[in-house]
N, C-alpha and C positions, 0 to 999 in steps of 0.2 A: 478636472481632478476626480470627478465622480467616476465610479466603475473601474478605477485602477486596481490592480491586484499586486500586492506586495507580499513577498515571502520573507519572513524574518527568521533567520537561522540562529537561534539562541542569542545570548547577550546578557548584560547586567541591567541594573536599574535604568541606565540611560536608554537602552533599547525598549524597555517597558514604557518609559515616558514617550519615546518616539511613537510607539504604537497607539498610545492614548491620544496623542496630538493628531496624527494623520487619520485615525478612525473618525474623529470629529469632522473631517473634511469629506466624509463619504467614501473613503478608500477601504477596500476589502483587504483584510490582512490574514495570512496564514502564519501562525506562530508555531515554530518547531523548537523543542528543547526547553519549554517553559512549563513550570508547574504552579506558578504564582497566580493566585486567585485575583490579584489586583489587575489582571489584564482582561477580566470579563467585560465584554462589550458585544453589541449586536453585530458589529462588523469585524470582530476578531474570532477566528476559529483556530483552536489548538489541534494539531495533528502530529502523528508520527511521520517521519520523513518518507517512509515507504508509501504513505497514502497521499502525498502531496502531488497536485497536478501542476507541474512546472510549465506546461505548454501555454498557460494563460498568464504567466508572470510578466508584469511590466518592469519589476525591479526585484532584486534580492538584497536584503540588508544583512550583512554579517556582523558578528560581534566587533567591538571596537578594535580588538587586537588582530582581527582578520583570521588567518590560518597559521598553523605552525609549519615547520619546515617539511613536514610530511603531508601537508594539505588538510590536516584535521582541524575541526572547529571544536573548541572546548565547550561543554554544556555546563551552564551555571549550576552549582550545587550538586554535581553528579560526576561520577567517574566515566560516564559515557562520552563518546566523541562522535561527531558527525564528519563525514568525509566529503569535501568539496572536490569534485572531479570534472574533467573536461566533458565526460559523457553526461553528467548531470546537467551542466550548463547548456549543452547542446539540445536538451529537451525544451529550453526556453525559446521564446521568439527572438529573432535576430536583433531586435532593438532593445532587448532587455538590458537594464543597467545593473551593475553589481557595485553596491556601496560597502565601503569598509572604512574604519577609522584610519589605520595605517595599512601599508601594503608591502609585504616582503617579496623577495624574488619568486618564491613558490607561488604566491597568489597571482602575481603578475603573469607568470608563465601559464598557469591554468586558465585564466580569463582570456589571455591572448590566444592560446591554442584553440579555444572554443569560439574565437572571433566575436567576443562580446566586449562591452565597454565597461571599464573599471573606473570608479569614482572614489579615489582616496580622500575622504572628507578632510582629514587633518592636514592635508597638504595645501588646502586653500588658505589664503591670507586672512580672509574675513573670519573663518572659523578659528584659526590660531589666535587672532587678536581677541575674539570673544572669549575663548577658553583661557586666555592669560589672566583674566580677572579672577575666576574661582581658583586657579592655580596659585596666584599670589596671595589670595585671602587664606587659603589652606596652609601655605607656607608660613604666613604670619602666625596662624594658630599653632602650628608645630613649634615655631620659635618660642612662643609664649609658654607652651607646656613643657618644653624640654630645657629651658634655661632658668636660672635662679635670680635673674635681674630683669628690670623692665626693658622693653625694647626702646623706649624713650631714653636717649643718651647712650645706647649701645653702639659699638662700632660694627657696622654691617658691610661686608664686601659682597657685591653681586658680580659674578663672573658671566660676562656676555651681555650685549645690549641689543639683542633681537627683540622679537615681539613679547616674549615672556620676561626677559631681563628688563625691558623698558617699564613694563607694568610693575614688576617686582620692586625696582628702585623707587618708583613713584610712591607706592604704598608704604614702604618702610620709611621713606623720607617724611611722608605725611604724619606718621605716628611719632616722629621725633628722633629717629635713629640718625647716627652720623654715617651717611651712605657713601661708599666708594665703589665705583663701577670699573671693572677691568674689561677693556675692549681691545680689539685687534686693529680696527680701521681708524685712521686719523680723523675721518669725517665723524665717526661715532664719538671719539674722544672730544671733538669740538662741540658736538651736540650735548654731551654729558655736562660739560662745563657751563653751557648756557642754562642748564636746568639747576645749576647750583649744587651739583653733587661733586665729590672729588673724583678725578679721573686718573686712570693709570693704564699703561699698555699691558696687555696680558702677559707678555714676555718679561715684564719687570715688576711683578706683583708680590715678590717675596717679602719685601719690607712692609707692605700693607698687610699681608697675612699675619705677620708677627703680632700685630695689634688688633686683629679682627676677633671680636667676640662671637660673631655668627658669619659664616661664609656660605653663600648660596650659589651653587653652580647651575647654570642653565644651558651649558654648551655640551653637546654629545661628542666630546673629544677629550682625551686624557690630558687635562691641564693640571689637575691636582695629583701629580705624580709624586714619587718619593722625594724629589728635590723640593717641590713646593710644600709638601706635607711636613717636612722637617722644620719648616719655618713657622708652622702653626702651633700655638700654645696648646698643650694637652687638655686644658679645661675649656677650650672653645668648642663650638658646634658647627658641623658641616651638614647642610641640607642640599642634597643633589636631586634636582627635579628633571635632569636630562634623561631622555629615553635610553633604554638598555643599549650598552652596558654602563651608561653614565659617564661622567667625566672625572671620577675619583678612583684612585687605587685603594679600594676598600680594605684589602688585606694589609697593606702597609699602614693605613690609618689605624687599623685595629692593633697592629704591633706597636704603634707609637702611643696608644691609649687615647686616641682622638675619637670622640663620639660622632658617628656619621649616620645619616638617615637617607636612604635612597627612596625618595617619595615619588612613586610612579602613579599615573592615572588619577591625579588629585581631583579634577573636576567631577569624575564619576563617583568618587568616594565621598566628597563633602557637599556637592551640589548636583546630584543626579538629575533633578528636574530642570535646572538651568542648562546643564550639559545636553540633556535629551532634547530640549527645545531647540538648541542650536543645530543639532543634527536633523531634527524634523524640518526645520526651515530650509536646509539644503535639499532634502528629498523633495519637498514641495516645489521648490524653485526649479530643480532639474526636471521633474516630471511635468511641469507646466511649460517648459521651454520647447 
């Protein structure tokens, strides 16, 4: 691990925590696009991108969101943008790894064209499972703040029984909510029943939604469309934690007077230290393999 060189191209508090963690392992870090004094460390050097020596990079860490559709990287707390290009990546050694939280088609194309290896961290099962905990805890916090009743005894519908949905249902059940989980697969419905939650097929959840105080969507597909939203009481709350564009027709929900919250990137907002440590573990593992 010693003498590795990591270039961190901007990011939020999670990437700051990553730098703190890997610096303690003796890894040399070049930080670009940061002004935060919290990253002061003997092994961390802040530089402008024009001064960075990419030829010695063992890895590049991008912000969690990766790049936009034009290949630009947003700089935290600034209007400036950094451009990730094929030419920039070709300055790195052939074995350089490119880490990102998610990876859109633009990022995949840039990295592939430079013949480098992309590691989309959030596509790993272990990371998704670990991140489901702060996501569920933050969702519970939102539900407590945005409703006028206790969660204990509330009717909560969780849409989806993937890694996030599973943790979400467990946490709300633990605090005394009446949890119903909407899932598509018969095997998932069977699992839900063994955990003593109510189970419903996603295509048949309208009756459940009529009685739902809090509806939590974890599925990045439009399941809460006009037809489904018309079944939800106007005084209920929808928390959508699915990645953009979410699984709720937010315009229709607004027209119907239903309060909706599209809660994105919750681990980074409520638990950046935990979220950063999860990412740091992946970097250390990959660079040691």
